[in-house]
C-alpha positions in Angstrom: 91.3 116.9 103.6 92.7 115.2 100.2 93.8 111.3 99.8 95.5 111.9 97.6 97.0 108.8 95.1 100.4 108.2 92.9 100.1 107.7 89.6 103.0 108.2 87.3 102.1 111.9 86.3 102.2 112.3 89.9 100.0 112.8 93.4 95.9 112.8 92.7 93.0 114.3 95.0 90.9 111.0 95.4 88.2 112.5 97.5 87.1 115.3 100.0 86.6 114.0 103.6 86.5 116.5 106.5 88.0 115.3 108.8 86.9 118.2 111.5 83.5 116.4 110.3 83.9 112.8 110.4 85.9 113.6 114.4 83.0 114.6 116.1 81.0 111.1 115.8 83.9 109.2 116.9 85.7 109.9 120.1 88.5 112.5 120.2 91.8 110.6 120.2 94.7 112.8 120.3 97.2 112.1 118.0 100.9 111.5 118.9 100.8 109.9 122.7 103.4 111.0 124.8 105.6 106.8 125.3 104.4 106.9 128.4 101.0 107.1 128.3 101.1 105.2 125.4 103.3 102.7 128.1 100.5 103.1 130.7 98.0 102.4 129.4 99.5 99.4 127.9 99.7 97.9 131.3 96.3 99.0 132.4 94.6 97.2 129.4 97.1 94.5 129.7 94.8 94.3 133.0 91.6 94.6 130.9 93.4 91.6 129.0 96.1 90.6 127.2 95.3 90.2 124.2 92.9 93.4 124.5 96.6 94.9 124.5 98.3 93.9 121.7 95.7 94.3 119.4 95.5 97.9 121.1 99.6 98.7 120.6 99.2 95.9 116.8 96.6 98.7 115.9 98.6 102.6 117.2 101.4 100.8 116.0 99.6 100.8 112.3 100.2 96.6 111.8 96.1 96.7 111.9 94.7 99.6 110.0 91.2 98.8 112.7 91.2 96.4 115.7 87.0 94.9 116.3 87.3 93.6 120.4 84.4 91.2 120.6 83.3 91.0 124.1 82.2 94.1 127.2 84.1 97.0 127.3 83.8 99.5 130.1 83.8 103.2 130.1 87.9 102.8 131.6 88.9 100.2 128.5 87.8 103.4 125.7 89.6 106.0 127.6 93.3 103.8 127.8 92.2 103.5 123.8 92.2 107.3 122.5 94.6 108.4 124.9 97.2 106.0 122.8 96.5 108.4 119.9 93.4 105.2 118.5 89.4 106.1 117.4 86.7 104.1 118.7 82.8 103.0 118.4 80.5 100.9 119.9 79.1 99.1 117.5 75.6 97.4 117.7 74.9 94.6 116.1 72.5 91.2 116.6 72.7 87.3 116.2 70.1 85.4 114.6 68.7 85.1 118.3 68.5 88.6 117.7 70.3 89.1 120.9 71.8 92.7 120.7 75.8 92.7 120.4 77.5 95.6 121.3 81.7 94.8 119.4 84.0 97.9 120.1 86.1 99.1 117.2 89.6 101.2 117.3 92.0 102.7 114.7 94.6 105.5 114.2 92.6 106.9 111.0 88.1 107.6 111.1 87.3 106.5 108.0 87.9 102.6 109.1 85.6 103.3 112.0 82.8 105.1 109.4 83.4 102.0 107.0 83.0 99.4 109.5 79.7 101.7 111.0 78.3 102.2 107.1 78.4 98.7 106.9 77.4 97.1 109.8 75.8 99.3 112.8 72.9 98.1 113.7 72.6 94.7 111.4 72.8 90.9 111.6 76.4 89.4 112.5 77.3 87.7 108.6 80.4 84.7 107.9 79.2 85.6 103.9 82.4 85.7 101.6 81.7 89.2 100.9 81.8 90.3 104.0 84.3 88.2 104.7 86.5 90.5 101.7 85.6 93.3 104.1 86.3 92.7 107.2 89.9 91.4 105.8 90.5 94.4 103.9 89.5 96.3 107.4 91.5 94.5 109.4 95.0 94.7 107.9 94.6 90.5 106.5 96.5 89.5 103.4 94.2 88.6 100.0 95.2 85.7 99.8 94.5 83.9 103.0 91.4 86.1 102.5 89.9 84.3 100.0 92.0 81.1 101.5 90.5 81.4 104.6 86.6 82.1 102.4 87.5 79.2 100.3 87.6 76.1 103.1 88.1 78.1 107.0 91.7 76.6 109.0 92.8 74.5 106.0 96.3 72.9 107.0 99.1 75.1 105.7 103.3 75.7 106.2 102.9 78.0 108.4 105.1 77.7 112.1 102.2 77.3 114.9 103.3 79.3 117.1 103.5 82.5 115.0 100.2 81.1 113.9 99.0 81.5 118.0 100.0 85.3 118.1 98.8 86.3 114.3 94.7 87.2 114.2 93.9 85.6 110.8 94.6 82.4 110.0 97.6 81.6 107.3 96.5 80.6 103.6 99.2 78.0 102.6 101.4 79.7 99.7 101.2 83.2 101.3 104.4 85.3 100.8 103.4 88.0 103.3 102.4 86.4 106.0 106.5 86.1 107.2 106.9 89.7 105.7 104.5 90.6 108.9 105.3 88.3 111.3 108.6 89.9 112.6 106.2 92.9 113.7 103.9 90.6 115.1 105.9 89.0 117.1 108.6 92.3 118.5 104.9 92.6 119.6 104.3 90.0 121.5 107.0 89.1 122.7 108.0 93.0 124.2 103.4 92.3 125.7 104.3 89.6 127.6 108.2 90.7 128.5 106.8 93.3 130.3 
């Protein structure tokens, strides 16, 4: 597969990625699942955890390029994500005490999983600015919010409290991007809450 970029003189190839090789490293996913299958999977994911179902739908809809689940997730949870058309991967990390932590990451595109795996596989969890920027990019957070959080986590903002509760990032004071995303988040959150 060739990734392309649009410049003023037209489309140009950026890099070649052999998707068949990349996909073999990750669990298979159905790229175009039937709506009835997605609905069934979302219902089953809600039984595991509402937030997991919410993340899955946000990712499935392309609002989040990559999502990470930090709680244990059994094989049936992975299978449900895959049936929704998401690629999945378990990533081994460690904390300062040396204890192992298994994260589950999922995305519509295997390239995001590969980037995350290359950077974090078998590495300690750290809270450095460099890591926060990279994770924020992969998770689809606005750059201004990532930088604001690095400067001062949970700084006061003028964002509506109900909106902040359903986001996975802290909104910076004058963010122009998050308000544009909020309707999509609310729509998905409300539809999951009501079904």
